[in-house]
All heavy atoms as TSV, in Angstrom:
chain	resi	resn	atom	element	x	y	z
A	1	MET	N	N	0.852	-1.176	0.000
A	1	MET	CA	C	0.000	0.000	0.000
A	1	MET	C	C	0.900	1.243	0.000
A	1	MET	O	O	1.885	1.309	0.721
A	1	MET	CB	C	-0.907	-0.006	1.220
A	1	MET	CG	C	-1.771	1.214	1.290
A	1	MET	SD	S	-3.037	1.249	2.580
A	1	MET	CE	C	-2.421	0.294	3.896
A	2	THR	N	N	0.531	2.204	-0.811
A	2	THR	CA	C	1.257	3.466	-0.901
A	2	THR	C	C	0.409	4.582	-0.314
A	2	THR	O	O	-0.783	4.672	-0.607
A	2	THR	CB	C	1.587	3.792	-2.377
A	2	THR	OG1	O	2.395	2.738	-2.901
A	2	THR	CG2	C	2.323	5.101	-2.511
A	3	GLU	N	N	1.016	5.415	0.510
A	3	GLU	CA	C	0.301	6.529	1.138
A	3	GLU	C	C	0.479	7.809	0.337
A	3	GLU	O	O	1.576	8.086	-0.150
A	3	GLU	CB	C	0.819	6.750	2.556
A	3	GLU	CG	C	0.580	5.567	3.468
A	3	GLU	CD	C	1.131	5.781	4.867
A	3	GLU	OE1	O	2.028	6.634	5.053
A	3	GLU	OE2	O	0.648	5.091	5.784
A	4	LEU	N	N	-0.594	8.574	0.192
A	4	LEU	CA	C	-0.529	9.905	-0.401
A	4	LEU	C	C	-0.744	10.900	0.725
A	4	LEU	O	O	-1.774	10.862	1.405
A	4	LEU	CB	C	-1.613	10.095	-1.466
A	4	LEU	CG	C	-1.292	9.577	-2.861
A	4	LEU	CD1	C	-1.340	8.073	-2.881
A	4	LEU	CD2	C	-2.230	10.169	-3.856
A	5	ARG	N	N	0.223	11.767	0.911
A	5	ARG	CA	C	0.182	12.752	1.991
A	5	ARG	C	C	0.212	14.159	1.406
A	5	ARG	O	O	0.634	14.360	0.273
A	5	ARG	CB	C	1.354	12.537	2.934
A	5	ARG	CG	C	1.292	11.178	3.622
A	5	ARG	CD	C	2.396	10.960	4.625
A	5	ARG	NE	N	2.198	9.705	5.335
A	5	ARG	CZ	C	1.469	9.557	6.433
A	5	ARG	NH1	N	0.875	10.602	6.972
A	5	ARG	NH2	N	1.338	8.380	7.011
A	6	ILE	N	N	-0.229	15.126	2.200
A	6	ILE	CA	C	-0.177	16.522	1.764
A	6	ILE	C	C	1.297	16.891	1.588
A	6	ILE	O	O	2.076	16.798	2.536
A	6	ILE	CB	C	-0.842	17.458	2.801
A	6	ILE	CG1	C	-2.328	17.144	2.951
A	6	ILE	CG2	C	-0.621	18.923	2.423
A	6	ILE	CD1	C	-3.198	17.496	1.777
A	7	PRO	N	N	1.684	17.282	0.356
A	7	PRO	CA	C	3.088	17.642	0.122
A	7	PRO	C	C	3.405	19.048	0.612
A	7	PRO	O	O	2.499	19.828	0.925
A	7	PRO	CB	C	3.209	17.562	-1.405
A	7	PRO	CG	C	1.839	17.908	-1.891
A	7	PRO	CD	C	0.888	17.350	-0.860
A	8	LYS	N	N	4.674	19.364	0.633
A	8	LYS	CA	C	5.136	20.704	1.014
A	8	LYS	C	C	5.716	21.367	-0.239
A	8	LYS	O	O	6.908	21.248	-0.503
A	8	LYS	CB	C	6.181	20.609	2.118
A	8	LYS	CG	C	6.596	21.969	2.664
A	8	LYS	CD	C	7.488	21.799	3.889
A	8	LYS	CE	C	7.932	23.119	4.440
A	8	LYS	NZ	N	6.950	23.794	5.257
A	9	PRO	N	N	4.866	22.059	-1.016
A	9	PRO	CA	C	5.339	22.635	-2.277
A	9	PRO	C	C	6.219	23.877	-2.119
A	9	PRO	O	O	6.841	24.312	-3.075
A	9	PRO	CB	C	4.051	22.961	-3.026
A	9	PRO	CG	C	3.021	23.118	-1.967
A	9	PRO	CD	C	3.444	22.229	-0.830
A	10	GLY	N	N	6.291	24.434	-0.929
A	10	GLY	CA	C	7.115	25.622	-0.691
A	10	GLY	C	C	7.437	25.757	0.781
A	10	GLY	O	O	6.760	25.190	1.637
A	11	ASP	N	N	8.489	26.520	1.090
A	11	ASP	CA	C	8.924	26.668	2.478
A	11	ASP	C	C	7.869	27.278	3.388
A	11	ASP	O	O	7.780	26.928	4.559
A	11	ASP	CB	C	10.200	27.521	2.542
A	11	ASP	CG	C	11.399	26.781	1.976
A	11	ASP	OD1	O	11.375	25.533	1.948
A	11	ASP	OD2	O	12.353	27.448	1.562
A	12	ALA	N	N	7.060	28.192	2.863
A	12	ALA	CA	C	6.081	28.887	3.692
A	12	ALA	C	C	4.774	28.107	3.840
A	12	ALA	O	O	3.898	28.501	4.603
A	12	ALA	CB	C	5.793	30.267	3.113
A	13	ILE	N	N	4.632	26.997	3.134
A	13	ILE	CA	C	3.383	26.236	3.153
A	13	ILE	C	C	3.367	25.298	4.363
A	13	ILE	O	O	4.274	24.506	4.563
A	13	ILE	CB	C	3.225	25.405	1.856
A	13	ILE	CG1	C	3.336	26.292	0.615
A	13	ILE	CG2	C	1.935	24.616	1.868
A	13	ILE	CD1	C	2.311	27.381	0.518
A	14	VAL	N	N	2.310	25.401	5.172
A	14	VAL	CA	C	2.182	24.536	6.351
A	14	VAL	C	C	0.915	23.682	6.291
A	14	VAL	O	O	0.751	22.766	7.096
A	14	VAL	CB	C	2.205	25.352	7.667
A	14	VAL	CG1	C	3.548	26.033	7.847
A	14	VAL	CG2	C	1.081	26.361	7.710
A	15	GLU	N	N	0.015	23.984	5.345
A	15	GLU	CA	C	-1.218	23.223	5.210
A	15	GLU	C	C	-1.736	23.324	3.786
A	15	GLU	O	O	-1.304	24.195	3.019
A	15	GLU	CB	C	-2.284	23.718	6.189
A	15	GLU	CG	C	-2.721	25.144	5.947
A	15	GLU	CD	C	-3.700	25.656	6.990
A	15	GLU	OE1	O	-3.843	25.028	8.056
A	15	GLU	OE2	O	-4.323	26.688	6.730
A	16	GLY	N	N	-2.640	22.423	3.446
A	16	GLY	CA	C	-3.252	22.440	2.124
A	16	GLY	C	C	-4.654	21.880	2.198
A	16	GLY	O	O	-4.990	21.119	3.121
A	17	THR	N	N	-5.458	22.232	1.222
A	17	THR	CA	C	-6.849	21.796	1.162
A	17	THR	C	C	-7.031	20.822	0.006
A	17	THR	O	O	-6.548	21.079	-1.098
A	17	THR	CB	C	-7.789	23.007	0.964
A	17	THR	OG1	O	-7.610	23.893	2.059
A	17	THR	CG2	C	-9.240	22.590	0.884
A	18	VAL	N	N	-7.714	19.716	0.276
A	18	VAL	CA	C	-8.104	18.817	-0.806
A	18	VAL	C	C	-9.281	19.503	-1.492
A	18	VAL	O	O	-10.427	19.386	-1.074
A	18	VAL	CB	C	-8.508	17.422	-0.272
A	18	VAL	CG1	C	-8.984	16.533	-1.417
A	18	VAL	CG2	C	-7.352	16.770	0.462
A	19	ALA	N	N	-8.969	20.288	-2.519
A	19	ALA	CA	C	-9.995	21.100	-3.176
A	19	ALA	C	C	-10.999	20.241	-3.936
A	19	ALA	O	O	-12.196	20.514	-3.913
A	19	ALA	CB	C	-9.345	22.102	-4.114
A	20	ARG	N	N	-10.481	19.184	-4.602
A	20	ARG	CA	C	-11.368	18.340	-5.399
A	20	ARG	C	C	-10.672	17.021	-5.705
A	20	ARG	O	O	-9.497	17.004	-6.059
A	20	ARG	CB	C	-11.721	19.049	-6.708
A	20	ARG	CG	C	-12.718	18.324	-7.566
A	20	ARG	CD	C	-13.271	19.209	-8.684
A	20	ARG	NE	N	-12.279	20.001	-9.359
A	20	ARG	CZ	C	-11.742	19.703	-10.555
A	20	ARG	NH1	N	-12.118	18.626	-11.181
A	20	ARG	NH2	N	-10.858	20.502	-11.106
A	21	TRP	N	N	-11.396	15.938	-5.544
A	21	TRP	CA	C	-10.889	14.636	-5.969
A	21	TRP	C	C	-11.062	14.537	-7.470
A	21	TRP	O	O	-12.138	14.815	-7.997
A	21	TRP	CB	C	-11.631	13.499	-5.273
A	21	TRP	CG	C	-11.255	13.369	-3.830
A	21	TRP	CD1	C	-11.990	13.764	-2.752
A	21	TRP	CD2	C	-10.031	12.840	-3.315
A	21	TRP	NE1	N	-11.301	13.520	-1.593
A	21	TRP	CE2	C	-10.084	12.949	-1.912
A	21	TRP	CE3	C	-8.894	12.298	-3.894
A	21	TRP	CZ2	C	-9.053	12.522	-1.094
A	21	TRP	CZ3	C	-7.856	11.873	-3.073
A	21	TRP	CH2	C	-7.951	11.986	-1.688
A	22	LEU	N	N	-10.012	14.157	-8.179
A	22	LEU	CA	C	-10.056	14.006	-9.630
A	22	LEU	C	C	-10.313	12.553	-10.027
A	22	LEU	O	O	-10.626	12.275	-11.183
A	22	LEU	CB	C	-8.751	14.506	-10.251
A	22	LEU	CG	C	-8.405	15.963	-9.908
A	22	LEU	CD1	C	-7.038	16.323	-10.466
A	22	LEU	CD2	C	-9.470	16.910	-10.425
A	23	ALA	N	N	-10.180	11.643	-9.068
A	23	ALA	CA	C	-10.493	10.226	-9.266
A	23	ALA	C	C	-11.361	9.788	-8.089
A	23	ALA	O	O	-11.066	10.128	-6.949
A	23	ALA	CB	C	-9.208	9.395	-9.328
A	24	PRO	N	N	-12.433	9.062	-8.364
A	24	PRO	CA	C	-13.323	8.655	-7.271
A	24	PRO	C	C	-12.720	7.589	-6.365
A	24	PRO	O	O	-11.797	6.872	-6.757
A	24	PRO	CB	C	-14.563	8.124	-7.998
A	24	PRO	CG	C	-14.121	7.812	-9.377
A	24	PRO	CD	C	-12.928	8.657	-9.675
A	25	ASP	N	N	-13.258	7.505	-5.167
A	25	ASP	CA	C	-12.841	6.478	-4.215
A	25	ASP	C	C	-13.102	5.101	-4.820
A	25	ASP	O	O	-14.169	4.848	-5.384
A	25	ASP	CB	C	-13.627	6.636	-2.911
A	25	ASP	CG	C	-13.129	5.712	-1.820
A	25	ASP	OD1	O	-11.910	5.650	-1.606
A	25	ASP	OD2	O	-13.971	5.057	-1.186
A	26	GLY	N	N	-12.093	4.226	-4.748
A	26	GLY	CA	C	-12.239	2.878	-5.288
A	26	GLY	C	C	-11.884	2.751	-6.759
A	26	GLY	O	O	-11.943	1.663	-7.316
A	27	ALA	N	N	-11.498	3.867	-7.378
A	27	ALA	CA	C	-11.174	3.839	-8.807
A	27	ALA	C	C	-9.762	3.311	-9.052
A	27	ALA	O	O	-8.858	3.591	-8.272
A	27	ALA	CB	C	-11.287	5.245	-9.396
A	28	PRO	N	N	-9.570	2.572	-10.146
A	28	PRO	CA	C	-8.208	2.211	-10.527
A	28	PRO	C	C	-7.505	3.460	-11.079
A	28	PRO	O	O	-8.115	4.238	-11.811
A	28	PRO	CB	C	-8.399	1.149	-11.610
A	28	PRO	CG	C	-9.787	1.341	-12.115
A	28	PRO	CD	C	-10.571	1.999	-11.022
A	29	VAL	N	N	-6.263	3.657	-10.683
A	29	VAL	CA	C	-5.485	4.804	-11.181
A	29	VAL	C	C	-4.160	4.299	-11.743
A	29	VAL	O	O	-3.654	3.253	-11.331
A	29	VAL	CB	C	-5.233	5.860	-10.080
A	29	VAL	CG1	C	-6.537	6.504	-9.633
A	29	VAL	CG2	C	-4.497	5.272	-8.882
A	30	ARG	N	N	-3.626	5.060	-12.689
A	30	ARG	CA	C	-2.330	4.746	-13.284
A	30	ARG	C	C	-1.261	5.623	-12.659
A	30	ARG	O	O	-1.548	6.740	-12.220
A	30	ARG	CB	C	-2.365	5.003	-14.791
A	30	ARG	CG	C	-3.339	4.145	-15.556
A	30	ARG	CD	C	-3.331	4.431	-17.047
A	30	ARG	NE	N	-3.297	5.842	-17.399
A	30	ARG	CZ	C	-4.357	6.633	-17.518
A	30	ARG	NH1	N	-5.567	6.148	-17.298
A	30	ARG	NH2	N	-4.230	7.897	-17.847
A	31	GLU	N	N	-0.042	5.139	-12.644
A	31	GLU	CA	C	1.081	5.943	-12.175
A	31	GLU	C	C	1.143	7.222	-13.009
A	31	GLU	O	O	1.043	7.185	-14.232
A	31	GLU	CB	C	2.385	5.158	-12.330
A	31	GLU	CG	C	3.591	5.917	-11.832
A	31	GLU	CD	C	4.873	5.111	-11.961
A	31	GLU	OE1	O	4.815	3.896	-12.228
A	31	GLU	OE2	O	5.947	5.715	-11.777
A	32	GLY	N	N	1.255	8.362	-12.339
A	32	GLY	CA	C	1.323	9.654	-13.015
A	32	GLY	C	C	-0.019	10.305	-13.276
A	32	GLY	O	O	-0.080	11.456	-13.697
A	33	GLU	N	N	-1.114	9.600	-13.001
A	33	GLU	CA	C	-2.456	10.157	-13.188
A	33	GLU	C	C	-2.785	11.105	-12.044
A	33	GLU	O	O	-2.526	10.801	-10.878
A	33	GLU	CB	C	-3.474	9.018	-13.222
A	33	GLU	CG	C	-4.902	9.459	-13.384
A	33	GLU	CD	C	-5.875	8.290	-13.406
A	33	GLU	OE1	O	-5.447	7.130	-13.507
A	33	GLU	OE2	O	-7.088	8.553	-13.309
A	34	ALA	N	N	-3.353	12.268	-12.351
A	34	ALA	CA	C	-3.756	13.226	-11.316
A	34	ALA	C	C	-4.926	12.651	-10.531
A	34	ALA	O	O	-5.911	12.205	-11.124
A	34	ALA	CB	C	-4.132	14.555	-11.938
A	35	VAL	N	N	-4.805	12.643	-9.186
A	35	VAL	CA	C	-5.859	12.058	-8.354
A	35	VAL	C	C	-6.599	13.077	-7.492
A	35	VAL	O	O	-7.747	12.864	-7.143
A	35	VAL	CB	C	-5.328	10.907	-7.484
A	35	VAL	CG1	C	-4.915	9.736	-8.344
A	35	VAL	CG2	C	-4.180	11.334	-6.601
A	36	TYR	N	N	-5.923	14.191	-7.140
A	36	TYR	CA	C	-6.647	15.244	-6.428
A	36	TYR	C	C	-6.011	16.597	-6.675
A	36	TYR	O	O	-4.859	16.694	-7.079
A	36	TYR	CB	C	-6.792	14.958	-4.925
A	36	TYR	CG	C	-5.564	15.108	-4.066
A	36	TYR	CD1	C	-5.303	16.312	-3.392
A	36	TYR	CD2	C	-4.679	14.059	-3.860
A	36	TYR	CE1	C	-4.198	16.450	-2.568
A	36	TYR	CE2	C	-3.579	14.181	-3.033
A	36	TYR	CZ	C	-3.339	15.379	-2.391
A	36	TYR	OH	O	-2.247	15.514	-1.567
A	37	LEU	N	N	-6.800	17.634	-6.457
A	37	LEU	CA	C	-6.351	19.009	-6.606
A	37	LEU	C	C	-6.060	19.566	-5.222
A	37	LEU	O	O	-6.942	19.593	-4.363
A	37	LEU	CB	C	-7.420	19.847	-7.307
A	37	LEU	CG	C	-7.079	21.296	-7.599
A	37	LEU	CD1	C	-5.906	21.394	-8.569
A	37	LEU	CD2	C	-8.281	22.017	-8.172
A	38	LEU	N	N	-4.805	19.964	-4.996
A	38	LEU	CA	C	-4.369	20.548	-3.730
A	38	LEU	C	C	-4.370	22.058	-3.858
A	38	LEU	O	O	-3.822	22.611	-4.814
A	38	LEU	CB	C	-2.959	20.067	-3.381
A	38	LEU	CG	C	-2.325	20.708	-2.143
A	38	LEU	CD1	C	-3.040	20.237	-0.884
A	38	LEU	CD2	C	-0.849	20.377	-2.082
A	39	GLU	N	N	-4.992	22.719	-2.912
A	39	GLU	CA	C	-5.061	24.181	-2.909
A	39	GLU	C	C	-4.343	24.698	-1.665
A	39	GLU	O	O	-4.585	24.227	-0.558
A	39	GLU	CB	C	-6.526	24.586	-2.883
A	39	GLU	CG	C	-6.799	26.036	-3.085
A	39	GLU	CD	C	-8.295	26.271	-3.173
A	39	GLU	OE1	O	-8.945	26.353	-2.108
A	39	GLU	OE2	O	-8.820	26.340	-4.291
A	40	THR	N	N	-3.421	25.656	-1.877
A	40	THR	CA	C	-2.746	26.320	-0.767
A	40	THR	C	C	-3.023	27.813	-0.902
A	40	THR	O	O	-3.713	28.239	-1.811
A	40	THR	CB	C	-1.225	26.062	-0.782
A	40	THR	OG1	O	-0.645	26.752	-1.880
A	40	THR	CG2	C	-0.906	24.577	-0.855
A	41	GLU	N	N	-2.426	28.601	-0.001
A	41	GLU	CA	C	-2.615	30.047	-0.066
A	41	GLU	C	C	-2.117	30.626	-1.389
A	41	GLU	O	O	-2.619	31.632	-1.859
A	41	GLU	CB	C	-1.868	30.730	1.079
A	41	GLU	CG	C	-2.455	30.469	2.432
A	41	GLU	CD	C	-1.652	31.152	3.518
A	41	GLU	OE1	O	-0.642	31.816	3.223
A	41	GLU	OE2	O	-2.044	31.021	4.683
A	42	LYS	N	N	-1.101	29.986	-1.977
A	42	LYS	CA	C	-0.451	30.562	-3.148
A	42	LYS	C	C	-0.674	29.821	-4.454
A	42	LYS	O	O	-0.603	30.418	-5.513
A	42	LYS	CB	C	1.051	30.673	-2.896
A	42	LYS	CG	C	1.362	31.556	-1.707
A	42	LYS	CD	C	2.837	31.682	-1.483
A	42	LYS	CE	C	3.067	32.536	-0.245
A	42	LYS	NZ	N	4.253	33.289	-0.257
A	43	VAL	N	N	-0.905	28.509	-4.407
A	43	VAL	CA	C	-0.987	27.724	-5.639
A	43	VAL	C	C	-2.058	26.648	-5.574
A	43	VAL	O	O	-2.523	26.284	-4.496
A	43	VAL	CB	C	0.362	27.026	-5.963
A	43	VAL	CG1	C	1.466	28.009	-6.218
A	43	VAL	CG2	C	0.752	26.064	-4.875
A	44	GLU	N	N	-2.423	26.160	-6.751
A	44	GLU	CA	C	-3.235	24.959	-6.886
A	44	GLU	C	C	-2.386	23.961	-7.669
A	44	GLU	O	O	-1.804	24.309	-8.692
A	44	GLU	CB	C	-4.524	25.234	-7.651
A	44	GLU	CG	C	-5.564	25.960	-6.857
A	44	GLU	CD	C	-6.876	26.074	-7.610
A	44	GLU	OE1	O	-6.965	25.667	-8.777
A	44	GLU	OE2	O	-7.816	26.593	-7.012
A	45	LEU	N	N	-2.313	22.742	-7.166
A	45	LEU	CA	C	-1.500	21.707	-7.791
A	45	LEU	C	C	-2.313	20.448	-7.998
A	45	LEU	O	O	-3.098	20.072	-7.118
A	45	LEU	CB	C	-0.309	21.337	-6.891
A	45	LEU	CG	C	0.663	22.411	-6.482
A	45	LEU	CD1	C	1.554	21.907	-5.362
A	45	LEU	CD2	C	1.506	22.791	-7.678
A	46	GLU	N	N	-2.107	19.792	-9.131
A	46	GLU	CA	C	-2.672	18.468	-9.327
A	46	GLU	C	C	-1.672	17.472	-8.753
A	46	GLU	O	O	-0.507	17.462	-9.146
A	46	GLU	CB	C	-2.907	18.183	-10.806
A	46	GLU	CG	C	-4.084	18.926	-11.372
A	46	GLU	CD	C	-4.403	18.523	-12.800
A	46	GLU	OE1	O	-3.592	17.816	-13.445
A	46	GLU	OE2	O	-5.473	18.921	-13.274
A	47	ILE	N	N	-2.115	16.654	-7.819
A	47	ILE	CA	C	-1.250	15.663	-7.192
A	47	ILE	C	C	-1.455	14.332	-7.917
A	47	ILE	O	O	-2.588	13.868	-8.069
A	47	ILE	CB	C	-1.551	15.516	-5.688
A	47	ILE	CG1	C	-1.443	16.884	-4.987
A	47	ILE	CG2	C	-0.639	14.488	-5.054
A	47	ILE	CD1	C	-0.093	17.567	-5.120
A	48	GLU	N	N	-0.337	13.755	-8.356
A	48	GLU	CA	C	-0.376	12.542	-9.163
A	48	GLU	C	C	-0.150	11.285	-8.322
A	48	GLU	O	O	0.520	11.325	-7.291
A	48	GLU	CB	C	0.704	12.613	-10.239
A	48	GLU	CG	C	0.503	13.755	-11.207
A	48	GLU	CD	C	1.627	13.850	-12.225
A	48	GLU	OE1	O	2.645	13.137	-12.094
A	48	GLU	OE2	O	1.477	14.652	-13.162
A	49	ALA	N	N	-0.683	10.191	-8.823
A	49	ALA	CA	C	-0.463	8.888	-8.204
A	49	ALA	C	C	0.986	8.468	-8.441
A	49	ALA	O	O	1.437	8.458	-9.583
A	49	ALA	CB	C	-1.408	7.857	-8.796
A	50	PRO	N	N	1.715	8.113	-7.384
A	50	PRO	CA	C	3.096	7.673	-7.565
A	50	PRO	C	C	3.200	6.228	-8.073
A	50	PRO	O	O	4.246	5.813	-8.550
A	50	PRO	CB	C	3.703	7.806	-6.168
A	50	PRO	CG	C	2.544	7.671	-5.244
A	50	PRO	CD	C	1.350	8.236	-5.976
A	51	VAL	N	N	2.108	5.477	-7.952
A	51	VAL	CA	C	2.062	4.083	-8.399
A	51	VAL	C	C	0.670	3.793	-8.958
A	51	VAL	O	O	-0.267	4.549	-8.718
A	51	VAL	CB	C	2.350	3.092	-7.240
A	51	VAL	CG1	C	3.757	3.260	-6.693
A	51	VAL	CG2	C	1.328	3.235	-6.135
A	52	ALA	N	N	0.544	2.682	-9.668
A	52	ALA	CA	C	-0.765	2.244	-10.157
A	52	ALA	C	C	-1.441	1.406	-9.078
A	52	ALA	O	O	-0.774	0.752	-8.278
A	52	ALA	CB	C	-0.596	1.428	-11.430
A	53	GLY	N	N	-2.776	1.439	-9.054
A	53	GLY	CA	C	-3.522	0.633	-8.095
A	53	GLY	C	C	-4.917	1.181	-7.895
A	53	GLY	O	O	-5.433	1.918	-8.740
A	54	ILE	N	N	-5.521	0.825	-6.779
A	54	ILE	CA	C	-6.875	1.266	-6.432
A	54	ILE	C	C	-6.781	2.397	-5.420
A	54	ILE	O	O	-6.179	2.247	-4.358
A	54	ILE	CB	C	-7.713	0.110	-5.847
A	54	ILE	CG1	C	-7.768	-1.072	-6.822
A	54	ILE	CG2	C	-9.116	0.592	-5.468
A	54	ILE	CD1	C	-8.414	-0.763	-8.154
A	55	LEU	N	N	-7.380	3.538	-5.758
A	55	LEU	CA	C	-7.349	4.726	-4.903
A	55	LEU	C	C	-8.388	4.611	-3.793
A	55	LEU	O	O	-9.553	4.293	-4.054
A	55	LEU	CB	C	-7.623	5.977	-5.742
A	55	LEU	CG	C	-7.649	7.298	-4.984
A	55	LEU	CD1	C	-6.238	7.655	-4.498
A	55	LEU	CD2	C	-8.202	8.406	-5.869
A	56	ARG	N	N	-7.955	4.886	-2.574
A	56	ARG	CA	C	-8.860	4.917	-1.422
A	56	ARG	C	C	-8.724	6.278	-0.745
A	56	ARG	O	O	-7.658	6.639	-0.246
A	56	ARG	CB	C	-8.510	3.815	-0.421
A	56	ARG	CG	C	-8.641	2.422	-0.972
A	56	ARG	CD	C	-10.081	2.059	-1.247
A	56	ARG	NE	N	-10.164	0.700	-1.789
A	56	ARG	CZ	C	-11.218	0.221	-2.387
A	56	ARG	NH1	N	-12.294	0.959	-2.529
A	56	ARG	NH2	N	-11.221	-1.003	-2.844
A	57	HIS	N	N	-9.813	7.045	-0.737
A	57	HIS	CA	C	-9.810	8.358	-0.093
A	57	HIS	C	C	-9.761	8.196	1.418
A	57	HIS	O	O	-10.463	7.370	1.986
A	57	HIS	CB	C	-11.077	9.137	-0.430
A	57	HIS	CG	C	-11.246	9.454	-1.878
A	57	HIS	ND1	N	-12.321	10.153	-2.340
A	57	HIS	CD2	C	-10.484	9.189	-2.973
A	57	HIS	CE1	C	-12.230	10.299	-3.653
A	57	HIS	NE2	N	-11.117	9.706	-4.057
A	58	VAL	N	N	-8.950	9.015	2.051
A	58	VAL	CA	C	-8.916	9.123	3.511
A	58	VAL	C	C	-9.353	10.538	3.875
A	58	VAL	O	O	-10.168	10.743	4.764
A	58	VAL	CB	C	-7.503	8.819	4.072
A	58	VAL	CG1	C	-7.445	9.060	5.567
A	58	VAL	CG2	C	-7.087	7.388	3.741
A	59	GLY	N	N	-8.817	11.514	3.150
A	59	GLY	CA	C	-9.171	12.918	3.366
A	59	GLY	C	C	-10.508	13.255	2.730
A	59	GLY	O	O	-10.990	12.560	1.832
A	60	VAL	N	N	-11.088	14.332	3.196
A	60	VAL	CA	C	-12.397	14.784	2.737
A	60	VAL	C	C	-12.236	16.005	1.846
A	60	VAL	O	O	-11.501	16.943	2.197
A	60	VAL	CB	C	-13.297	15.121	3.953
A	60	VAL	CG1	C	-14.643	15.659	3.509
A	60	VAL	CG2	C	-13.450	13.915	4.851
A	61	GLU	N	N	-12.917	15.986	0.719
A	61	GLU	CA	C	-12.891	17.126	-0.200
A	61	GLU	C	C	-13.360	18.385	0.532
A	61	GLU	O	O	-14.358	18.364	1.242
A	61	GLU	CB	C	-13.816	16.835	-1.387
A	61	GLU	CG	C	-13.660	17.774	-2.544
A	61	GLU	CD	C	-14.452	17.317	-3.757
A	61	GLU	OE1	O	-13.972	16.414	-4.472
A	61	GLU	OE2	O	-15.550	17.872	-3.962
A	62	GLY	N	N	-12.587	19.469	0.367
A	62	GLY	CA	C	-12.922	20.731	1.007
A	62	GLY	C	C	-12.279	20.930	2.370
A	62	GLY	O	O	-12.310	22.026	2.920
A	63	GLU	N	N	-11.690	19.872	2.929
A	63	GLU	CA	C	-11.042	19.971	4.241
A	63	GLU	C	C	-9.575	20.376	4.093
A	63	GLU	O	O	-8.926	20.028	3.117
A	63	GLU	CB	C	-11.118	18.641	4.985
A	63	GLU	CG	C	-12.516	18.263	5.432
A	63	GLU	CD	C	-13.049	19.147	6.537
A	63	GLU	OE1	O	-12.286	19.494	7.460
A	63	GLU	OE2	O	-14.235	19.498	6.481
A	64	THR	N	N	-9.078	21.095	5.111
A	64	THR	CA	C	-7.679	21.533	5.140
A	64	THR	C	C	-6.901	20.648	6.104
A	64	THR	O	O	-7.377	20.340	7.196
A	64	THR	CB	C	-7.604	23.008	5.577
A	64	THR	OG1	O	-8.353	23.788	4.631
A	64	THR	CG2	C	-6.176	23.501	5.625
A	65	TYR	N	N	-5.691	20.254	5.659
A	65	TYR	CA	C	-4.845	19.347	6.434
A	65	TYR	C	C	-3.438	19.912	6.529
A	65	TYR	O	O	-2.976	20.595	5.611
A	65	TYR	CB	C	-4.778	17.971	5.752
A	65	TYR	CG	C	-6.121	17.299	5.650
A	65	TYR	CD1	C	-6.892	17.429	4.496
A	65	TYR	CD2	C	-6.627	16.558	6.705
A	65	TYR	CE1	C	-8.134	16.837	4.396
A	65	TYR	CE2	C	-7.870	15.955	6.615
A	65	TYR	CZ	C	-8.625	16.097	5.461
A	65	TYR	OH	O	-9.854	15.508	5.377
A	66	PRO	N	N	-2.716	19.583	7.612
A	66	PRO	CA	C	-1.319	20.015	7.712
A	66	PRO	C	C	-0.448	19.242	6.727
A	66	PRO	O	O	-0.795	18.124	6.321
A	66	PRO	CB	C	-0.938	19.688	9.157
A	66	PRO	CG	C	-1.871	18.598	9.556
A	66	PRO	CD	C	-3.155	18.836	8.788
A	67	VAL	N	N	0.679	19.822	6.351
A	67	VAL	CA	C	1.647	19.139	5.498
A	67	VAL	C	C	2.002	17.801	6.150
A	67	VAL	O	O	2.198	17.723	7.362
A	67	VAL	CB	C	2.909	20.012	5.314
A	67	VAL	CG1	C	4.055	19.208	4.729
A	67	VAL	CG2	C	2.592	21.210	4.442
A	68	GLY	N	N	2.019	16.750	5.351
A	68	GLY	CA	C	2.348	15.421	5.843
A	68	GLY	C	C	1.150	14.583	6.237
A	68	GLY	O	O	1.288	13.381	6.469
A	69	ALA	N	N	-0.042	15.177	6.294
A	69	ALA	CA	C	-1.237	14.432	6.674
A	69	ALA	C	C	-1.612	13.428	5.569
A	69	ALA	O	O	-1.532	13.721	4.387
A	69	ALA	CB	C	-2.404	15.374	6.935
A	70	LEU	N	N	-2.053	12.257	5.978
A	70	LEU	CA	C	-2.490	11.218	5.064
A	70	LEU	C	C	-3.851	11.597	4.478
A	70	LEU	O	O	-4.794	11.871	5.228
A	70	LEU	CB	C	-2.597	9.884	5.807
A	70	LEU	CG	C	-3.072	8.682	4.999
A	70	LEU	CD1	C	-2.021	8.305	3.951
A	70	LEU	CD2	C	-3.349	7.516	5.920
A	71	VAL	N	N	-3.960	11.616	3.139
A	71	VAL	CA	C	-5.236	11.945	2.511
A	71	VAL	C	C	-5.767	10.820	1.620
A	71	VAL	O	O	-6.938	10.827	1.253
A	71	VAL	CB	C	-5.196	13.274	1.722
A	71	VAL	CG1	C	-5.008	14.447	2.681
A	71	VAL	CG2	C	-4.126	13.272	0.664
A	72	ALA	N	N	-4.906	9.861	1.268
A	72	ALA	CA	C	-5.349	8.742	0.437
A	72	ALA	C	C	-4.319	7.626	0.480
A	72	ALA	O	O	-3.172	7.837	0.892
A	72	ALA	CB	C	-5.558	9.189	-1.010
A	73	THR	N	N	-4.764	6.453	0.055
A	73	THR	CA	C	-3.849	5.328	-0.140
A	73	THR	C	C	-4.117	4.750	-1.521
A	73	THR	O	O	-5.194	4.923	-2.093
A	73	THR	CB	C	-4.035	4.221	0.920
A	73	THR	OG1	O	-5.363	3.710	0.848
A	73	THR	CG2	C	-3.747	4.739	2.321
A	74	ILE	N	N	-3.102	4.049	-2.031
A	74	ILE	CA	C	-3.269	3.301	-3.275
A	74	ILE	C	C	-2.897	1.863	-2.958
A	74	ILE	O	O	-1.801	1.581	-2.500
A	74	ILE	CB	C	-2.393	3.875	-4.408
A	74	ILE	CG1	C	-2.811	5.321	-4.698
A	74	ILE	CG2	C	-2.514	3.000	-5.659
A	74	ILE	CD1	C	-1.976	6.003	-5.743
A	75	GLU	N	N	-3.871	0.982	-3.177
A	75	GLU	CA	C	-3.674	-0.441	-2.860
A	75	GLU	C	C	-3.173	-1.178	-4.068
A	75	GLU	O	O	-3.530	-0.863	-5.188
A	75	GLU	CB	C	-5.001	-1.062	-2.404
A	75	GLU	CG	C	-5.580	-0.374	-1.199
A	75	GLU	CD	C	-6.991	-0.852	-0.861
A	75	GLU	OE1	O	-7.629	-1.532	-1.685
A	75	GLU	OE2	O	-7.443	-0.543	0.242
């Protein structure tokens, strides 16, 4: 199982919001496929799957999490 956590895209970033899931819970995803949209104070980023597998949401769309928080897994 691979964990997807809120990344730290910049030194001043301490939290991010799962703005929108781009792949539904339980969906098969390919390595490099965008799975969610991360929103911070300064940027919006598409976060890609680091591996292929089945996406399982842990985080909730619209919620803000600290950098490093678990938001999804890929089985």
